[in-house]
C-alpha positions, 0 to 999 in steps of 0.5 A: 238918305238926304238927312244922312247927308246934310248931317255928314256936311254939317258935321264936315264943316264942323271938322274945318272950323275946328281945325281953324280954329285949333291953327290959329291959336297953335299958329301965330302966322296963319293968315286971314287968307287962310282962315278966307281959303277954309271957309270957301272950302266949307261953302262949296261942300254946303253948296253941293249938299244941297243941290243933290238934295234937292235933287233927290227930293225931286226924284220920283222913287220908292219908299216902301215896299211889302218885301226884303231882299227874299220873296216868295214864289208866288208873292205880289209885290207893293211898291209906295212912291214919294210921290203922286202919280195916278189918278184916283179915277183909275183906281183899283184895276188890274192893267197890262202896261209894265210900270215896273221892269223886271230883270230877268222878266217877269209876266204879271199884272199891275194895280194901282191900290192908291195914288202912290201905290202899285201892286205887281202879281206875277202871272206864273210866279217867280222862279225857284233860286233866282235873284231879280232885279226891279227898276222904275219903267218911266211908264210910271209917269203917263198919267202924271199931270207933273212929270218928274224924274225917275229914280234910276236905283235898282231893287234887288231880291230873291226867291230862295234857293233849293234847301232841304226843310225837315229831315224824319227817320223811322223804323218800318218793314222793308220795301222789298223785304222782310228786315227791319229797315230804317226809312228817312224822309227828306223834305225840301222846300220845292218839288225836285226829281227825287231819282236825281236827288237821291243820286246825289245823297250819300250817308255815313254813320261813324265814318262807315258808308250807308247803301240805301234803296229809293222808296219813292221817284218821279217828282215831289217834295219828299225823298223817302229811301230806305237802310239797313240798321247801322247798329243794334245797340239800344242806342242813339246812333249818328247819320251824316248825310251829305248831298251834293249840288245839281239837283233838279228843281221840277219844271225848272231849268234851276238846280242846287248850285251848293252842296249840303251836309248836316248831321242827325240822329237814328233813333234807337229801335227799342223805344217808342216814341210819338214823333208828330200829331195830325188833327181831323173832324169827322164831322161830329167830333175831333180826331188826333 
């Protein structure tokens, strides 16, 4: 950031002097007072940039981290600073001291890997679909011989919102009827209340609504349901899937905040295809 600011200042000064020169050649009445005024203004900008740069160099701030805007629920966060602020004799121990403030608050422990790098491990993980703000605490300097100004720049990140990660359709015998049915298994990235998810699900094919029957309930990551065939032709049939917002994540106050809609295809019942493989070993040989 400092290098960029310096570069912009010098470009600004260059443009000032270039403008003054052009104006001088085109205007015979430009006086030395005018040129002096331009030089003074340019000098002021240079001084302000230098002061800002010096102040920035004195701040304790994060120069790198092991995460971007989105984190996993159980992910450890690593912060690397531009200053050595922690004694080597105390490295490697988990500490309950709050060196980074999180909003909303997150319980966890800190451990210093080096004099300028600390790792935070959340006790119960981060909440699903939540946005967090991290700020440096002044306790970072509690063991430092040198005192610095702590940067107040926030670090904003979030966990993933609730989303559908996969949809699998197959042909099977009905759960409560003898007819051949289409089964759809819809996978989510979090455990959800399956009954609530089914209540917010609408299916249609070629503009016609499709009635569904729940196969499972309770909490889980996979919602399974069945419905009657939408066509008796030997071809793939389109299936539109629409999920209304408000699906609650199990064990959390979070619920989905956006509607979701996408289209997939129901495979022909007359074609046999392998959709997935699972490998295992019985101790003597591998089996697929």
